[in-house]
C-alpha positions in Angstrom: -23.4 6.8 13.4 -22.8 6.9 9.6 -21.6 3.2 8.2 -20.3 3.5 4.7 -19.3 0.2 2.8 -16.8 -0.3 0.0 -16.9 -3.8 -1.2 -13.4 -4.2 -2.7 -14.0 -7.9 -4.0 -16.5 -10.8 -2.9 -14.6 -11.5 0.2 -12.9 -8.3 1.2 -14.8 -5.3 2.2 -13.9 -1.7 3.8 -16.2 -0.1 6.3 -16.3 3.8 6.9 -17.6 4.7 10.4 -18.2 8.3 11.2 -19.5 9.3 14.3 -18.6 12.2 17.0 -16.5 11.2 19.9 -16.1 7.3 18.7 -12.4 7.3 19.1 -13.3 7.2 23.0 -14.5 3.7 22.7 -12.6 2.7 19.3 -11.5 -0.6 21.3 -15.2 -1.7 20.8 -14.3 -2.3 17.4 -11.3 -4.1 17.6 -11.1 -8.0 17.6 -8.9 -10.3 20.2 -5.8 -9.6 18.3 -2.3 -8.0 18.6 -2.6 -4.5 17.4 0.4 -2.1 16.8 -0.1 1.6 16.3 1.8 3.8 13.9 1.6 7.9 14.6 3.5 10.6 14.6 5.3 12.5 17.4 2.6 15.7 17.4 -0.3 13.1 17.9 1.5 11.3 20.4 1.7 14.2 22.5 -1.8 15.8 21.7 -3.5 12.3 22.4 -1.5 10.6 25.2 -4.1 8.3 26.5 -5.4 7.2 23.0 -1.8 6.5 21.8 -0.7 4.4 25.0 -4.0 2.6 25.7 -1.8 0.3 23.2 1.2 -1.1 24.9 4.4 0.7 24.9 6.1 -2.1 22.9 3.1 -1.7 20.4 3.4 2.0 19.6 5.6 3.2 16.8 6.1 7.2 16.4 7.4 8.5 13.5 8.1 12.1 12.7 5.7 14.7 11.6 5.7 16.1 8.3 5.2 15.6 4.3 9.2 15.7 3.9 9.4 12.1 5.8 6.7 10.5 4.1 9.9 8.5 2.3 11.7 5.3 1.8 13.7 5.8 5.1 10.8 6.5 7.2 9.2 3.1 5.6 12.0 1.0 6.1 12.4 1.9 10.0 8.5 1.1 10.7 9.5 -2.3 9.0 12.2 -2.9 11.0 10.8 -2.0 14.2 7.8 -4.2 13.3 10.3 -7.1 12.4 11.8 -6.4 15.5 8.6 -6.7 17.7 8.1 -10.1 15.7 4.8 -9.1 14.1 2.4 -12.2 13.0 0.3 -12.1 9.7 -2.7 -12.1 12.4 -2.0 -9.3 13.7 -3.1 -5.7 12.8 -1.6 -2.2 12.0 -3.4 0.7 13.4 -2.7 4.3 11.6 -3.5 7.3 13.6 -2.7 10.3 11.7 -3.1 12.1 8.3 -2.4 11.4 5.2 1.8 10.9 5.6 0.9 8.5 8.5 -2.0 6.6 6.7 -0.4 6.6 3.3 2.9 4.8 5.0 1.2 2.9 7.9 -1.0 1.4 4.9 2.2 0.5 2.4 3.6 -1.1 5.4 0.5 -3.2 6.1 0.5 -4.5 2.6 4.0 -5.4 2.2 4.9 -6.6 5.8 4.9 -10.7 5.6 2.7 -10.1 2.1 0.0 -8.2 4.1 -1.7 -7.9 7.5 -4.9 -6.3 8.7 -4.9 -2.3 8.4 -7.2 0.1 10.4 -7.0 3.7 9.4 -7.8 6.4 12.5 -7.6 9.6 10.4 -6.9 12.6 12.5 -7.0 15.6 9.9 -9.6 17.0 7.6 -7.9 15.8 4.5 -7.7 12.2 5.9 -11.0 12.1 6.8 -12.5 13.1 3.6 -10.1 12.0 1.2 -6.6 10.0 2.0 -7.7 7.1 4.3 -10.6 6.2 2.1 -9.9 4.0 -0.9 -7.0 1.9 -0.5 -4.1 4.0 -1.8 -1.1 3.7 -0.4 2.5 4.8 -0.5 5.4 7.4 -0.2 7.1 10.0 -2.1 10.5 9.9 -3.9 12.7 12.7 -5.2 10.9 12.1 -8.7 7.4 12.8 -7.4 4.9 12.3 -5.2 3.3 8.6 -4.5 5.2 7.1 -7.0 6.2 4.1 -4.9 2.9 2.3 -3.5 -0.1 0.0 -3.7 -3.8 -0.5 -3.7 -4.6 -1.8 -0.2 -8.0 -1.2 1.6 -8.3 -1.1 5.3 -11.0 -3.1 6.8 -12.1 -0.6 8.8 -12.0 3.7 8.5 -13.1 5.2 11.9 -13.7 8.8 11.4 -14.1 11.1 14.6 -14.7 14.5 13.7 -13.9 15.5 17.3 -10.1 15.3 16.2 -10.2 18.3 14.0 -10.9 20.7 17.6 -7.3 20.3 17.9 -6.2 20.9 14.0 -4.9 24.6 13.3 -6.3 26.6 10.8 -3.6 26.0 8.4 -4.2 22.3 8.7 -8.0 22.8 8.5 -7.7 25.1 5.3 -5.5 22.4 3.6 -8.2 20.0 4.5 -10.8 22.1 2.5 -8.9 22.0 -0.7 -10.0 18.4 -1.1 -13.6 19.2 0.2 -13.6 21.8 -2.8 -12.4 19.2 -5.1 -15.2 17.0 -4.4 -17.8 19.8 -5.0 -16.2 20.2 -8.1 -16.6 16.7 -9.5 -19.8 15.9 -8.1 -22.1 15.4 -10.9 -19.2 13.4 -12.5 -19.1 11.0 -9.5 -22.2 9.0 -11.0 -23.9 9.4 -7.4 -27.1 7.9 -6.7 -28.3 11.1 -4.9 -27.1 14.4 -5.2 -25.4 16.5 -2.1 -25.2 19.4 -4.2 -22.1 20.2 -2.2 -20.8 23.2 -4.3 -23.8 24.9 -3.9 -23.7 24.5 -0.2 -20.0 25.7 -0.1 -21.0 28.7 -2.2 -24.0 30.1 0.0 -23.0 29.4 3.4 -20.3 31.4 5.4 -17.1 30.1 6.2 -17.3 29.9 9.9 -20.6 28.1 9.5 -19.0 25.4 7.2 -16.9 24.4 10.4 -20.2 23.5 12.2 -21.5 21.3 9.5 -18.0 19.2 9.4 -19.7 15.6 10.1 -22.2 16.0 7.2 -19.3 17.3 4.8 -17.1 14.4 5.6 -19.9 12.0 5.2 -20.7 13.5 1.7 -16.8 13.5 0.7 -16.6 9.9 1.7 -19.8 8.8 0.0 -18.5 10.3 -3.1 -15.4 8.7 -2.7 -16.8 5.4 -1.9 -19.2 5.1 -4.7 -16.3 6.2 -7.2 -13.8 3.5 -5.8 -17.1 0.7 -5.7 -17.2 1.4 -9.6 -13.6 1.5 -10.2 -11.1 0.0 -7.6 -8.0 0.4 -9.3 -8.4 3.8 -11.5 -9.2 2.2 -14.6 -11.4 4.8 -15.6 -14.0 6.7 -13.2 -11.8 7.0 -10.2 -9.3 9.4 -11.9 -11.6 12.2 -11.4 -10.6 11.9 -8.1 -7.4 13.3 -8.9 -8.7 16.7 -10.1 -6.1 19.3 -9.8 -3.4 16.6 -8.8 -1.4 16.3 -12.0 -0.6 20.0 -11.6 -0.1 19.7 -7.6 2.3 16.9 -7.8 5.0 18.6 -9.7 4.3 21.8 -7.2 4.8 19.8 -4.2 7.9 18.1 -5.7 9.9 21.3 -6.5 9.1 22.5 -3.1 10.5 19.4 -1.7 7.5 18.8 0.3 8.0 21.6 2.3 6.4 25.3 2.9 3.2 24.2 1.0 0.8 21.8 2.2 -1.1 18.7 -0.2 -4.6 20.9 -0.2 -3.4 23.9 -0.6 -1.3 22.7 -4.1 -4.3 20.9 -5.0 -6.3 24.0 -4.9 -3.5 25.8 -7.0 -4.0 22.9 -9.1 -7.5 23.0 -9.6 -7.0 26.7 -10.2 -4.6 26.0 -12.9 -6.8 23.4 -14.7 -9.7 25.7 -14.7 -7.7 28.3 -16.2 -6.6 25.9 -18.7 -10.3 24.9 -19.4 -11.2 28.4 -19.9 -8.5 28.9 -22.5 -9.4 26.2 -24.6 -12.9 26.6 -24.4 -14.4 23.5 -22.2 -15.7 26.7 -19.9 -16.9 29.9 -19.8 -15.7 33.0 -17.8 -18.0 32.9 -15.3 -17.9 29.6 -14.2 -14.2 30.2 -14.1 -14.6 33.1 -11.7 -16.8 30.8 -9.7 -14.3 28.1 -9.1 -11.4 30.9 -8.4 -13.7 33.0 -6.3 -14.9 29.9 -3.9 -11.1 28.8 -3.8 -10.3 32.8 -2.6 -13.3 32.3 -0.1 -11.7 29.4 1.8 -8.2 31.0 1.7 -6.8 28.3 -0.3 -5.0 30.6 -3.0 -3.2 32.7 -0.4 0.3 31.3 -0.4 1.7 32.1 -4.0 3.5 29.8 -5.9 6.1 30.5 -8.3 8.3 27.7 -10.3 9.8 27.2 -13.4 6.9 26.6 -16.1 9.4 23.9 -17.7 10.0 22.1 -14.5 6.4 21.8 -13.6 5.5 20.3 -17.1 8.7 17.9 -16.9 7.5 16.5 -13.9 3.6 16.3 -15.2 5.3 13.6 -17.8 6.5 11.5 -14.4 2.5 11.4 -13.3 1.2 8.0 -12.6 -1.3 8.7 -15.1 0.5 9.7 -18.2 0.2 7.2 -21.0 1.9 6.5 -24.2 4.1 10.3 -22.9 0.7 12.1 -23.0 -0.3 13.8 -20.1 -3.6 13.2 -18.9 -5.6 16.3 -17.3 -8.7 16.3 -15.8 -10.6 19.8 -16.6 -13.5 21.1 -15.8 -16.3 21.1 -18.5 -19.3 22.3 -16.6 -20.8 22.9 -13.2 -19.3 20.3 -10.9 -18.2 17.9 -14.0 -15.0 17.2 -15.1 -13.6 15.2 -18.1 -9.9 13.3 -18.9 -8.2 15.0 -21.7 -5.0 13.6 -23.2 -4.7 15.8 -26.0 -3.7 19.4 -24.5 -0.7 20.7 -26.4 2.3 22.1 -24.1 2.2 25.5 -25.1 -1.7 25.4 -23.9 -0.3 23.9 -20.4 2.6 26.2 -20.0 -0.2 29.2 -20.4 -2.2 28.5 -17.9 0.7 28.1 -15.1 1.3 31.4 -13.2 
């Protein structure tokens, strides 16, 4: 069993627990209190024994899909919890991927001004990234995750065996975030190196699947280290958004349909790398290395085409915009990225497909 601790302040800590099969005994980690489970329709069918080990009146099931990560679903969850008479000493358990985790986290942070939260991620993307670090929220017509809060789960319980029921598409989506960590590792100020980028390059695609527990642990440790150093994205934590400033407009223009977050991030990484090459931050060889690795895991297979002006307009609504300047994370060397706020708009448009 792997335990990783994120200390959010002197009195609050977030514990990440990673172990194959741990979900079978998950209630060993629960204290004597009321737990409300939030999950989606797909998972309720896949894991009925897990879901209904909670009392029926303590289970809230939402629709499955990124398009339901919105204010309407948030309001529905809030109303159901209040109708069930949730109290401040109670706890919300989020069973699902990024949609469930982000929504349940925001609900936990706001209902009754805050109740305890436990994350139980079921997708590779959520295990490696979204369930860790306390970001919660929902999407709007103006952009992705523009409403939300920083609110840390008391525990993040990760069982890689949930991945056995993940379809190939969702698995590849999660790999988009795994590769993000590989491309930023040297900038994450890690006390030890996992050399994740080299590992993903030298191993066959099928072999990588058999190392998922170790890969999840590496990504979780990288994120935990960054979050401990910068809890609310004042500086270092911004590196975790590599590829996202391009990805979020793509998802918004697609109306959160037909392209997953992981694949949008992969396209965002490719665009950021193309821009870095064009302005001389990386050489042609490293750019080809980045694109080749994304293609190896079939993360650029779904072509995207949106009006460049619309993508740039939405980039100005990004949470990281400061003084009306787009902040872009660009690769500057092997597994290294830096933040730039001085890239001219023609250069940005030139890197778009």
